C-alpha positions as CSV (number, residue, x, y, z in Angstrom):
1,M,7.5,9.9,-43.1
2,R,7.8,12.3,-40.2
3,E,9.6,15.6,-41.0
4,V,13.0,15.8,-39.3
5,S,12.7,17.9,-36.2
6,T,15.2,20.7,-35.5
7,R,14.7,20.9,-31.8
8,L,18.3,19.9,-30.9
9,L,19.7,21.8,-33.9
10,D,17.9,25.0,-32.8
11,N,19.7,24.9,-29.4
12,L,23.2,24.7,-31.0
13,P,25.3,27.9,-31.4
14,A,24.5,29.8,-34.6
15,I,27.8,28.9,-36.2
16,Y,26.8,25.2,-36.4
17,R,23.3,26.0,-37.7
18,A,24.6,28.3,-40.4
19,S,27.2,25.8,-41.6
20,D,24.8,23.0,-42.0
21,S,23.7,23.9,-45.5
22,A,23.6,20.3,-46.7
23,G,21.4,19.2,-43.7
24,H,23.8,16.5,-42.5
25,L,23.9,17.7,-38.9
26,R,20.2,18.1,-38.9
27,R,19.6,14.5,-40.0
28,L,22.2,13.2,-37.5
29,L,20.5,15.0,-34.6
30,G,17.1,13.9,-35.9
31,I,18.1,10.3,-34.9
32,F,18.7,11.3,-31.3
33,E,15.5,13.3,-31.3
34,E,13.5,10.2,-32.3
35,T,14.8,8.4,-29.3
36,L,14.7,11.3,-26.8
37,F,11.4,12.9,-27.8
38,H,9.2,10.8,-30.1
39,G,9.9,7.0,-29.9
40,D,8.0,5.0,-32.5
41,G,4.8,6.9,-31.7
42,R,3.0,3.8,-30.4
43,E,4.5,0.9,-28.5
44,L,7.8,2.5,-27.6
45,P,7.5,6.1,-26.4
46,G,10.4,8.5,-26.3
47,I,12.6,9.0,-23.2
48,E,10.9,12.3,-22.6
49,Q,7.5,10.7,-22.7
50,Q,8.6,8.0,-20.4
51,I,9.9,10.5,-17.8
52,E,6.5,12.2,-17.9
53,T,4.9,8.9,-16.8
54,I,6.9,8.6,-13.6
55,P,4.5,10.5,-11.3
56,G,1.8,8.0,-12.3
57,L,3.9,5.2,-10.9
58,F,3.6,6.8,-7.4
59,S,-0.2,7.4,-7.6
60,P,-1.9,4.2,-6.4
61,L,-5.4,5.7,-6.5
62,G,-4.9,7.6,-9.8
63,N,-4.6,11.2,-10.8
64,D,-7.5,12.9,-12.5
65,D,-5.1,15.7,-13.7
66,A,-2.8,13.3,-15.6
67,A,-1.7,14.6,-18.9
68,P,-2.6,12.7,-22.1
69,F,-0.5,9.7,-22.9
70,T,0.8,9.4,-19.4
71,I,0.2,6.7,-16.7
72,E,-3.0,7.6,-14.8
73,K,-2.2,5.4,-11.8
74,T,0.3,2.8,-10.5
75,P,0.1,-0.4,-12.7
76,D,-0.8,-3.5,-10.8
77,R,2.7,-5.0,-11.4
78,F,4.3,-2.0,-9.6
79,L,2.2,-2.2,-6.5
80,P,4.4,-4.7,-4.5
81,W,7.4,-2.5,-5.4
82,L,5.6,0.6,-4.2
83,A,4.5,-1.2,-1.0
84,T,8.2,-1.8,-0.1
85,W,8.8,2.0,-0.5
86,V,6.3,2.6,2.3
87,A,7.7,-0.4,4.3
88,F,4.5,-2.4,4.1
89,T,6.0,-5.9,3.8
90,P,2.7,-8.1,4.1
91,H,1.6,-6.8,0.6
92,A,1.2,-10.3,-0.8
93,L,-1.8,-10.9,1.5
94,F,-4.0,-8.3,-0.4
95,T,-5.5,-7.8,-3.8
96,P,-4.3,-5.0,-6.0
97,E,-7.3,-2.8,-5.2
98,Q,-6.9,-3.4,-1.4
99,L,-3.2,-2.7,-1.7
100,R,-3.9,0.7,-3.5
101,I,-5.9,1.9,-0.5
102,I,-3.3,0.7,2.1
103,I,-0.4,2.3,0.3
104,S,-2.2,5.6,-0.1
105,R,-3.1,5.8,3.7
106,I,-0.2,4.2,5.6
107,A,2.5,6.8,5.3
108,P,0.8,9.4,7.6
109,L,0.7,6.7,10.4
110,Y,4.5,6.4,10.5
111,G,4.8,8.8,13.4
112,R,2.7,6.5,15.5
113,R,4.3,3.2,14.8
114,G,4.5,0.9,17.7
115,T,1.5,2.5,19.4
116,R,-2.1,1.3,20.1
117,T,-3.5,4.0,17.8
118,Y,-1.2,2.9,14.9
119,L,-2.4,-0.8,15.2
120,E,-6.0,0.2,15.5
121,Q,-6.0,2.4,12.4
122,L,-3.9,0.1,10.3
123,L,-6.3,-2.9,10.9
124,K,-9.2,-0.7,9.8
125,I,-7.3,0.4,6.7
126,C,-6.4,-3.1,5.8
127,F,-9.8,-4.8,6.4
128,D,-13.0,-3.0,5.5
129,E,-14.8,-6.0,7.1
130,I,-13.7,-4.8,10.5
131,S,-16.2,-2.5,12.2
132,E,-14.5,-2.1,15.6
133,V,-11.1,-2.7,17.1
134,T,-10.4,-2.5,20.8
135,I,-6.8,-2.9,22.1
136,D,-6.3,-3.2,25.8
137,D,-2.6,-2.7,26.7
138,E,-3.3,-2.5,30.4
139,P,-5.5,-5.5,31.2
140,I,-6.7,-6.0,34.8
141,Q,-4.5,-8.5,36.6
142,G,-5.6,-10.6,39.5
143,L,-9.1,-11.1,41.1
144,V,-11.4,-8.1,41.2
145,I,-14.7,-8.8,43.0
146,G,-17.6,-8.2,40.7
147,Q,-15.5,-7.8,37.6
148,A,-13.1,-10.8,37.3
149,K,-14.0,-13.6,34.8
150,I,-12.1,-16.7,35.4
151,G,-10.4,-17.8,32.2
152,E,-11.1,-14.6,30.3
153,D,-9.6,-11.6,32.0
154,T,-8.0,-13.1,35.2
155,L,-4.7,-14.8,35.6
156,L,-3.8,-17.1,38.5
157,G,-0.1,-16.7,38.9
158,G,2.5,-14.2,37.8
159,E,1.8,-11.3,35.5
160,R,2.5,-11.4,31.7
161,P,4.8,-8.6,30.8
162,F,4.7,-6.9,27.5
163,W,1.3,-8.4,26.7
164,F,-1.9,-6.9,25.3
165,R,-5.3,-8.0,24.1
166,V,-6.9,-7.3,20.7
167,A,-10.7,-7.6,20.3
168,I,-12.1,-7.2,16.8
169,D,-15.7,-7.1,15.5
170,A,-15.9,-8.1,11.9
171,G,-18.8,-7.9,9.6
172,R,-19.5,-10.0,6.5
173,Q,-17.0,-9.9,3.6
174,N,-17.5,-7.1,1.1
175,S,-20.0,-8.3,-1.4
176,G,-18.1,-6.6,-4.2
177,S,-15.0,-8.7,-3.5
178,K,-14.1,-11.3,-6.1
179,I,-12.3,-13.4,-3.4
180,T,-14.0,-15.2,-0.6
181,E,-12.1,-16.7,2.3
182,S,-12.9,-18.7,5.4
183,H,-12.8,-17.2,8.9
184,H,-9.6,-19.1,9.5
185,E,-8.0,-17.5,6.5
186,F,-9.3,-14.1,7.5
187,E,-7.9,-14.6,11.0
188,Q,-4.5,-15.5,9.6
189,R,-4.3,-12.3,7.6
190,V,-5.3,-10.3,10.7
191,R,-2.6,-11.9,12.7
192,A,-0.1,-11.2,10.0
193,I,-0.9,-7.4,10.2
194,I,-0.8,-7.5,14.0
195,D,2.6,-9.2,13.9
196,F,3.8,-6.7,11.4
197,A,2.6,-3.6,13.4
198,K,3.2,-4.6,17.0
199,P,6.5,-4.0,18.9
200,G,8.7,-7.1,18.4
201,H,9.1,-7.9,22.1
202,T,5.3,-8.1,22.8
203,T,2.8,-10.9,22.8
204,Y,-1.0,-10.7,22.5
205,D,-4.3,-12.4,22.6
206,L,-6.7,-12.1,19.6
207,R,-10.4,-12.2,20.1
208,L,-12.2,-12.2,16.7
209,R,-16.0,-11.9,16.6
210,F,-18.0,-12.1,13.4
211,S,-21.4,-10.4,12.8
212,S,-23.7,-13.4,13.0
213,P,-24.2,-15.1,16.3
214,D,-23.4,-18.5,14.9
215,E,-20.1,-17.1,13.4
216,T,-18.7,-15.9,16.7
217,G,-15.3,-17.2,17.7
218,T,-12.7,-16.5,20.3
219,H,-9.1,-17.2,19.4
220,T,-6.1,-16.9,21.6
221,A,-2.5,-16.5,20.4
Protein backbone atom coordinates (compact mmCIF):
# COMPACT_ATOMS: atom_id res chain seq x y z
CA MET A 1 0.00 0.00 0.00
CA ARG A 2 1.32 3.45 -0.91
CA GLU A 3 2.44 5.56 1.99
CA VAL A 4 0.11 8.45 2.71
CA SER A 5 1.60 11.63 1.25
CA THR A 6 1.93 14.82 3.28
CA ARG A 7 2.08 17.23 0.36
CA LEU A 8 -1.17 19.02 1.25
CA LEU A 9 -0.57 18.77 4.98
CA ASP A 10 2.88 20.35 4.64
CA ASN A 11 1.28 23.45 3.11
CA LEU A 12 -1.10 24.01 6.02
CA PRO A 13 -0.27 26.44 8.84
CA ALA A 14 1.94 24.93 11.52
CA ILE A 15 -0.87 24.97 14.08
CA TYR A 16 -2.82 22.36 12.06
CA ARG A 17 0.19 20.17 11.48
CA ALA A 18 1.15 20.20 15.13
CA SER A 19 -2.35 19.32 16.32
CA ASP A 20 -2.67 16.28 14.05
CA SER A 21 -0.95 13.88 16.41
CA ALA A 22 -3.41 11.07 15.64
CA GLY A 23 -2.94 11.44 11.87
CA HIS A 24 -6.64 11.93 11.09
CA LEU A 25 -6.08 15.12 9.08
CA ARG A 26 -3.18 13.52 7.25
CA ARG A 27 -5.30 10.56 6.16
CA LEU A 28 -8.19 12.84 5.13
CA LEU A 29 -5.94 15.00 2.97
CA GLY A 30 -4.38 11.84 1.56
CA ILE A 31 -7.70 11.02 -0.14
CA PHE A 32 -7.60 14.33 -2.02
CA GLU A 33 -3.94 13.84 -2.87
CA GLU A 34 -4.71 10.53 -4.55
CA THR A 35 -7.19 12.28 -6.83
CA LEU A 36 -5.17 15.41 -7.44
CA PHE A 37 -1.65 14.06 -7.78
CA HIS A 38 -1.55 10.28 -8.19
CA GLY A 39 -4.73 8.69 -9.55
CA ASP A 40 -4.66 4.91 -9.54
CA GLY A 41 -1.15 4.91 -11.03
CA ARG A 42 -2.16 3.20 -14.29
CA GLU A 43 -5.46 3.69 -16.16
CA LEU A 44 -6.66 6.79 -14.32
CA PRO A 45 -3.94 9.43 -13.81
CA GLY A 46 -4.30 12.17 -11.26
CA ILE A 47 -5.63 15.61 -12.18
CA GLU A 48 -2.11 17.06 -11.99
CA GLN A 49 -0.87 14.46 -14.49
CA GLN A 50 -3.82 15.11 -16.79
CA ILE A 51 -3.04 18.84 -16.82
CA GLU A 52 0.53 18.01 -17.88
CA THR A 53 -0.82 16.20 -20.97
CA ILE A 54 -2.67 19.28 -22.30
CA PRO A 55 0.27 20.64 -24.41
CA GLY A 56 0.36 17.31 -26.26
CA LEU A 57 -3.24 17.77 -27.39
CA PHE A 58 -2.12 20.85 -29.36
CA SER A 59 0.92 19.20 -30.94
CA PRO A 60 -0.25 17.47 -34.16
CA LEU A 61 3.28 16.50 -35.27
CA GLY A 62 4.51 15.49 -31.83
CA ASN A 63 6.91 16.91 -29.30
CA ASP A 64 10.32 15.28 -28.86
CA ASP A 65 10.76 17.04 -25.52
CA ALA A 66 7.56 15.63 -24.02
CA ALA A 67 7.93 14.61 -20.40
CA PRO A 68 7.46 10.95 -19.42
CA PHE A 69 3.86 9.79 -19.01
CA THR A 70 2.50 12.73 -21.04
CA ILE A 71 0.82 12.77 -24.47
CA GLU A 72 3.51 13.03 -27.14
CA LYS A 73 1.19 14.27 -29.90
CA THR A 74 -2.46 14.95 -30.60
CA PRO A 75 -4.46 11.68 -30.54
CA ASP A 76 -6.28 10.88 -33.78
CA ARG A 77 -9.68 11.34 -32.14
CA PHE A 78 -8.80 14.95 -31.25
CA LEU A 79 -7.61 15.99 -34.71
CA PRO A 80 -11.08 17.05 -36.04
CA TRP A 81 -11.58 19.10 -32.88
CA LEU A 82 -8.16 20.73 -33.30
CA ALA A 83 -8.89 21.40 -36.99
CA THR A 84 -11.92 23.49 -35.97
CA TRP A 85 -9.63 25.56 -33.73
CA VAL A 86 -7.67 26.61 -36.83
CA ALA A 87 -10.90 27.07 -38.85
CA PHE A 88 -10.19 24.20 -41.25
CA THR A 89 -13.69 22.88 -41.85
CA PRO A 90 -13.01 20.31 -44.66
CA HIS A 91 -11.09 18.10 -42.21
CA ALA A 92 -13.27 15.03 -42.94
CA LEU A 93 -11.71 14.77 -46.42
CA PHE A 94 -8.25 13.86 -45.10
CA THR A 95 -6.59 11.02 -43.24
CA PRO A 96 -5.22 11.66 -39.73
CA GLU A 97 -1.64 11.87 -40.99
CA GLN A 98 -2.59 14.34 -43.72
CA LEU A 99 -4.61 16.37 -41.24
CA ARG A 100 -1.65 16.62 -38.87
CA ILE A 101 0.43 18.32 -41.57
CA ILE A 102 -2.38 20.67 -42.59
CA ILE A 103 -3.12 21.77 -39.02
CA SER A 104 0.55 22.41 -38.29
CA ARG A 105 1.02 24.64 -41.37
CA ILE A 106 -2.26 26.47 -41.94
CA ALA A 107 -2.19 29.07 -39.15
CA PRO A 108 0.67 31.20 -40.61
CA LEU A 109 -1.39 31.59 -43.81
CA TYR A 110 -4.29 33.37 -42.10
CA GLY A 111 -2.97 36.83 -42.90
CA ARG A 112 -3.29 35.99 -46.62
CA ARG A 113 -6.77 34.49 -46.65
CA GLY A 114 -8.78 35.35 -49.73
CA THR A 115 -5.66 35.90 -51.86
CA ARG A 116 -4.09 33.98 -54.71
CA THR A 117 -1.02 33.15 -52.58
CA TYR A 118 -3.18 31.68 -49.83
CA LEU A 119 -5.01 29.36 -52.22
CA GLU A 120 -1.82 28.25 -53.97
CA GLN A 121 -0.04 27.41 -50.72
CA LEU A 122 -3.06 25.74 -49.13
CA LEU A 123 -3.53 23.42 -52.12
CA LYS A 124 0.11 22.33 -51.93
CA ILE A 125 -0.16 21.75 -48.18
CA CYS A 126 -3.31 19.66 -48.55
CA PHE A 127 -2.16 17.54 -51.51
CA ASP A 128 1.40 16.30 -51.82
CA GLU A 129 0.41 14.93 -55.26
CA ILE A 130 0.24 18.49 -56.59
CA SER A 131 3.49 19.59 -58.23
CA GLU A 132 2.38 22.97 -59.55
CA VAL A 133 -0.51 25.38 -59.06
CA THR A 134 -1.15 28.35 -61.34
CA ILE A 135 -3.92 30.80 -60.54
CA ASP A 136 -4.84 33.43 -63.09
CA ASP A 137 -7.08 36.06 -61.56
CA GLU A 138 -6.70 38.45 -64.51
CA PRO A 139 -7.37 36.24 -67.56
CA ILE A 140 -7.17 37.85 -70.99
CA GLN A 141 -10.58 38.84 -72.26
CA GLY A 142 -11.53 39.14 -75.91
CA LEU A 143 -9.64 38.26 -79.08
CA VAL A 144 -5.88 38.82 -79.12
CA ILE A 145 -4.23 38.04 -82.46
CA GLY A 146 -1.64 35.33 -82.12
CA GLN A 147 -2.63 34.51 -78.55
CA ALA A 148 -6.34 33.81 -78.34
CA LYS A 149 -7.54 30.20 -78.28
CA ILE A 150 -11.22 29.88 -79.03
CA GLY A 151 -12.97 27.89 -76.32
CA GLU A 152 -9.99 27.97 -73.96
CA ASP A 153 -9.04 31.51 -73.03
CA THR A 154 -11.40 33.61 -75.13
CA LEU A 155 -14.96 34.66 -74.44
CA LEU A 156 -17.41 35.82 -77.06
CA GLY A 157 -19.75 38.14 -75.24
CA GLY A 158 -19.62 39.94 -71.93
CA GLU A 159 -16.93 39.65 -69.31
CA ARG A 160 -17.19 37.30 -66.31
CA PRO A 161 -16.73 39.40 -63.19
CA PHE A 162 -15.14 37.93 -60.06
CA TRP A 163 -13.87 34.90 -61.97
CA PHE A 164 -10.48 33.21 -61.99
CA ARG A 165 -8.80 30.10 -63.40
CA VAL A 166 -6.94 27.40 -61.46
CA ALA A 167 -4.52 25.13 -63.35
CA ILE A 168 -3.06 22.20 -61.41
CA ASP A 169 -0.40 19.64 -62.35
CA ALA A 170 -0.75 16.52 -60.22
CA GLY A 171 1.61 13.57 -60.02
CA ARG A 172 0.83 10.02 -59.05
CA GLN A 173 -0.60 9.36 -55.64
CA ASN A 174 1.88 8.94 -52.80
CA SER A 175 2.94 5.28 -52.85
CA GLY A 176 3.03 5.25 -49.04
CA SER A 177 -0.66 6.10 -48.79
CA LYS A 178 -3.02 3.38 -47.66
CA ILE A 179 -5.92 4.99 -49.50
CA THR A 180 -6.28 5.04 -53.26
CA GLU A 181 -8.80 7.20 -55.06
CA SER A 182 -9.95 7.85 -58.59
CA HIS A 183 -9.15 11.05 -60.42
CA HIS A 184 -12.76 12.09 -60.00
CA GLU A 185 -12.54 11.66 -56.21
CA PHE A 186 -9.27 13.58 -56.16
CA GLU A 187 -10.86 16.38 -58.17
CA GLN A 188 -13.79 16.58 -55.76
CA ARG A 189 -11.42 17.01 -52.83
CA VAL A 190 -9.48 19.69 -54.69
CA ARG A 191 -12.72 21.53 -55.46
CA ALA A 192 -13.71 21.33 -51.79
CA ILE A 193 -10.48 23.07 -50.78
CA ILE A 194 -10.85 25.73 -53.47
CA ASP A 195 -14.45 26.38 -52.39
CA PHE A 196 -13.25 26.64 -48.79
CA ALA A 197 -10.38 29.03 -49.54
CA LYS A 198 -11.76 31.31 -52.27
CA PRO A 199 -13.76 34.49 -51.59
CA GLY A 200 -17.44 33.60 -51.42
CA HIS A 201 -18.53 35.90 -54.26
CA THR A 202 -16.13 34.45 -56.87
CA THR A 203 -16.39 31.65 -59.44
CA TYR A 204 -13.62 29.69 -61.11
CA ASP A 205 -12.57 27.20 -63.77
CA LEU A 206 -10.48 24.21 -62.70
CA ARG A 207 -8.02 22.59 -65.09
CA LEU A 208 -6.53 19.47 -63.56
CA ARG A 209 -3.73 17.68 -65.39
CA PHE A 210 -2.21 14.39 -64.23
CA SER A 211 1.35 13.25 -64.81
CA SER A 212 0.77 10.56 -67.46
CA PRO A 213 -0.32 11.67 -70.94
CA ASP A 214 -3.24 9.26 -70.95
CA GLU A 215 -4.39 10.61 -67.57
CA THR A 216 -4.72 14.23 -68.62
CA GLY A 217 -8.07 15.88 -68.09
CA THR A 218 -9.56 19.33 -68.34
CA HIS A 219 -12.46 20.13 -66.05
CA THR A 220 -14.54 23.25 -65.98
CA ALA A 221 -16.55 24.38 -62.96
